[in-house]
Every structure is written in C-alpha cells, then in structure tokens.
KOLKE-83811 format. One record per residue (C-alpha): x, y, z; residue in three letters. Coordinates in steps of 0.5 Angstrom, whole numbers, padded with zeros to 4 digits, always signed. Layout:
BEGIN
XYZALA...
***
This chain:
BEGIN
-0001+0000+0000UNK+0005+0004+0002UNK+0009+0004-0006UNK+0002+0005-0009UNK+0002+0012-0005UNK+0009+0013-0006UNK+0008+0013-0013UNK+0002+0016-0013UNK+0006+0022-0010UNK+0011+0022-0015UNK+0006+0023-0020UNK+0003+0028-0018UNK+0008+0032-0016UNK+0011+0031-0023UNK+0004+0033-0026UNK+0004+0040-0022UNK+0012+0040-0024UNK+0010+0041-0031UNK+0004+0045-0031UNK+0009+0050-0027UNK+0014+0050-0031UNK+0018+0055-0034UNK+0015+0059-0040UNK+0020+0064-0041UNK+0028+0063-0044UNK+0029+0067-0037UNK+0027+0061-0033UNK+0029+0056-0037UNK+0037+0059-0035UNK+0034+0059-0028UNK+0033+0052-0028UNK+0039+0050-0031UNK+0036+0048-0037UNK+0040+0049-0044UNK+0035+0053-0049UNK+0035+0052-0055UNK+0037+0059-0060UNK+0034+0060-0066UNK+0037+0064-0071UNK+0036+0067-0079UNK+0041+0067-0085UNK+0041+0074-0087UNK+0047+0074-0092UNK+0051+0068-0095UNK+0059+0071-0098UNK+0064+0068-0100UNK+0071+0066-0097UNK+0076+0063-0099UNK+0076+0056-0098UNK+0084+0054-0098UNK+0083+0058-0091UNK+0084+0053-0085UNK+0080+0057-0080UNK+0082+0058-0073UNK+0080+0065-0071UNK+0076+0070-0074UNK+0073+0077-0070UNK+0071+0083-0072UNK+0076+0089-0071UNK+0073+0097-0073UNK+0068+0094-0078UNK+0073+0089-0081UNK+0074+0082-0081UNK+0080+0079-0079UNK+0081+0071-0080UNK+0086+0067-0076UNK+0088+0060-0079UNK+0093+0054-0078UNK+0097+0050-0082UNK+0096+0041-0082UNK+0102+0037-0083UNK+0097+0034-0088UNK+0095+0040-0092UNK+0102+0042-0095UNK+0099+0047-0097UNK+0096+0050-0092UNK+0100+0056-0088UNK+0098+0060-0081UNK+0096+0067-0083UNK+0093+0072-0080UNK+0089+0078-0085UNK+0084+0082-0087UNK+0078+0078-0090UNK+0075+0082-0095UNK+0067+0080-0095UNK+0066+0082-0102UNK+0072+0077-0106UNK+0073+0072-0100UNK+0080+0073-0102UNK+0085+0075-0095UNK+0088+0081-0095UNK+0096+0077-0092UNK+0098+0081-0085UNK+0102+0076-0081UNK+0105+0069-0084UNK+0107+0064-0078UNK+0112+0059-0080UNK+0109+0052-0081UNK+0115+0048-0079UNK+0115+0051-0073UNK+0108+0054-0071UNK+0100+0052-0072UNK+0097+0058-0072UNK+0091+0059-0068UNK+0085+0063-0065UNK+0085+0071-0065UNK+0083+0077-0060UNK+0085+0084-0060UNK+0085+0088-0053UNK+0087+0095-0053UNK+0090+0095-0060UNK+0094+0090-0059UNK+0092+0082-0063UNK+0094+0076-0059UNK+0095+0070-0063UNK+0095+0063-0060UNK+0099+0057-0063UNK+0097+0050-0063UNK+0102+0046-0059UNK+0108+0050-0057UNK+0104+0054-0052UNK+0107+0060-0054UNK+0103+0066-0056UNK+0104+0072-0060UNK+0102+0080-0060UNK+0101+0085-0065UNK+0100+0092-0066UNK+0093+0091-0068UNK+0094+0097-0073UNK+0100+0095-0076UNK+0101+0088-0075UNK+0107+0090-0072UNK+0110+0085-0068UNK+0111+0087-0061UNK+0113+0082-0057UNK+0110+0074-0055UNK+0108+0070-0049UNK+0108+0063-0046UNK+0102+0059-0042UNK+0101+0054-0039UNK+0095+0050-0042UNK+0098+0044-0045UNK+0095+0046-0052UNK+0092+0053-0054UNK+0085+0053-0059UNK+0081+0059-0058UNK+0081+0066-0056UNK+0076+0072-0056UNK+0076+0078-0050UNK+0071+0082-0044UNK+0074+0088-0046UNK+0078+0087-0039UNK+0082+0080-0041UNK+0084+0075-0045UNK+0079+0069-0046UNK+0082+0063-0048UNK+0080+0055-0049UNK+0085+0050-0050UNK+0081+0044-0053UNK+0078+0041-0046UNK+0072+0043-0042UNK+0077+0049-0038UNK+0077+0056-0040UNK+0083+0061-0038UNK+0082+0068-0037UNK+0088+0072-0037UNK+0091+0079-0035UNK+0092+0082-0041UNK+0100+0085-0038UNK+0102+0080-0035UNK+0100+0075-0039UNK+0097+0071-0033UNK+0092+0067-0031UNK+0086+0071-0026UNK+0081+0065-0026UNK+0079+0058-0030UNK+0072+0056-0031UNK+0070+0049-0032UNK+0065+0049-0038UNK+0058+0045-0037UNK+0053+0041-0040UNK+0048+0039-0034UNK+0052+0039-0029UNK+0057+0034-0033UNK+0063+0037-0037UNK+0064+0039-0043UNK+0070+0038-0046UNK+0073+0040-0055UNK+0071+0048-0053UNK+0074+0051-0059UNK+0073+0059-0062UNK+0070+0064-0058UNK+0067+0070-0058UNK+0065+0075-0052UNK+0058+0077-0055UNK+0053+0081-0050UNK+0056+0078-0043UNK+0057+0071-0045UNK+0062+0067-0048UNK+0060+0062-0055UNK+0063+0057-0057UNK+0064+0052-0063UNK+0064+0045-0060UNK+0070+0041-0064UNK+0067+0037-0069UNK+0061+0039-0068UNK+0055+0043-0072UNK+0052+0046-0066UNK+0055+0054-0062UNK+0053+0053-0054UNK+0053+0060-0050UNK+0056+0061-0044UNK+0055+0063-0038UNK+0063+0066-0036UNK+0061+0067-0029UNK+0060+0060-0027UNK+0062+0056-0033UNK+0055+0054-0034UNK+0053+0052-0042UNK+0045+0056-0042UNK+0043+0055-0050UNK+0045+0052-0055UNK+0045+0054-0063UNK+0044+0048-0068UNK+0047+0050-0073UNK+0046+0044-0078UNK+0042+0046-0083UNK+0049+0051-0084UNK+0054+0046-0085UNK+0049+0042-0090UNK+0048+0048-0095UNK+0056+0049-0095UNK+0057+0042-0096UNK+0052+0041-0101UNK+0056+0046-0105UNK+0063+0044-0103UNK+0065+0037-0102UNK+0071+0038-0098UNK+0070+0043-0092UNK+0072+0041-0086UNK+0068+0042-0079UNK+0065+0049-0077UNK+0070+0054-0074UNK+0069+0061-0073UNK+0064+0065-0070UNK+0065+0074-0070UNK+0061+0079-0068UNK+0061+0086-0070UNK+0058+0089-0064UNK+0057+0096-0067UNK+0053+0093-0074UNK+0050+0087-0069UNK+0052+0082-0074UNK+0055+0075-0073UNK+0060+0072-0078UNK+0060+0065-0078UNK+0065+0059-0082UNK+0068+0053-0082UNK+0075+0050-0085UNK+0076+0050-0092UNK+0069+0053-0092UNK+0067+0057-0099UNK+0062+0061-0096UNK+0062+0066-0088UNK+0054+0067-0087UNK+0051+0072-0084UNK+0046+0070-0078UNK+0042+0072-0073UNK+0040+0070-0067UNK+0033+0070-0065UNK+0030+0076-0060UNK
***
C-alpha cells in the first residue's frame, strides 16, 4: 500500500511540475536547462576555401581571420589577415613559419592582437592596426585553441572543458571556469566569441555553438547550425568542421564559417 501511495505522490508531483513549469527563456536558464536558440540566415558571403580557419573576429568594422597549417595539408598556411567580404580573399598581414608553428585563435584588446599557437604553449602579440609584432608570451595550457575578450581580460580555450581568463598585462591566468552541460563537463570547446555578456563557443567536430555563462561555466543555450553545415557541404564537399564566430557589435551582426569553407554566413540570433 505504501508503494502505491508513494508512486501516486510522485506522479502527482510530476504533473504539478509540468503544469507549473518554465514558460520563458529566463526561467529555463534559472532552472539549469539549456535553451534552444533559433537563428535567421541573413546573407551568404564568399570565403577562400583554402583557409583552415582557426579564429574569426570583427575589429573596426573589418573581419579578421586566423588560420592553421595541418601537416597533411602542404599548401595550408598559418596566417592572419583581413577578409574581403565582397571577394572572399584574405589580405595577409602575418604568416607563421609552418615548420615551427600552427596558428590558432586570435583576440584584439587595447589595440593589440593576441594569437595562440596549437602545441607550442606560446602566443604572439601584434599591433592591431599595423600588425607589427610586439612580442610574445607563454601559457601553461597544454594546447591553444580559441580566443576572445570581454573587454577587460583575454579568454582562451584549450580543447578541454576549461576556459582560462588571462590578464592582458602579465598574460598570467586570472581564473578558470569549467564548461558544463547539465552538470557534466563539456569538452572540445574551440573557437570563442564574447557576445552581450556571454561566451559563445564552437564545439569541435559538431555543428553546435553553445552559449556559456562566464560566471560559472554553465551552458545556458545551444544553437543547432546543422542546416548551415548541410548547405555548405552541398556546394563544397571538401568543407571540414564548422569553426569561426565573429560579432560586429556596432552593426549587430554575427558571422560564422568553417575550415576550408567556400562561404561565410551572416546569421541573426532570435530575440
């Protein structure tokens, strides 16, 4: 009899929970659920399909891209340059020696451009206007992947679930957060972009961008961009994984692309 009473109580509680469940995005976030974020495709722009995209950002209205150079792609180059959105061509400003370095994510803060490398545990600093090299820095992460900034600190990923915040002066870690999904660590955090108080990140080898609360690492939203990936691959069978998020705060535009993609896609998140 006790068993039946308990079962009935559980069912009743569940029913009440469903009836009184979250009815807004804010409630979804506070109850530790992950909101599905819709998007609109606004424009399709050209992109050089030889570029193995590792970083993407907008600075002074211009799209800046960094690329890597895998060993099995002899023609690939580790570059930083300005992307011409009309032609898809990269105006090259920086090139790393591919025999020594594999270029990764970039961020610009206080008119300085910071670049990570893949396995050297080393980064470089450039003048963001002239691209003149100003120096370098070391980091303790085993690898360097994505990079962004919240306007005060540099923020980097390393392919794990950990995101590291760096002081822009000392380049030393200020804090780390562990990215979690329903309480479990979410690995393969890749390219990063800071948008309106949240960190958006590509999940490596997936078609998802996740929205991360920088105060605690919790994933509070997820964007399924499988339709964009399918569209790209229908025109470009050699297109690899999605990678690259750039936010133009002044124009309120978001650009995404991928490694060896022929296109950059301007999208708009649902309000």
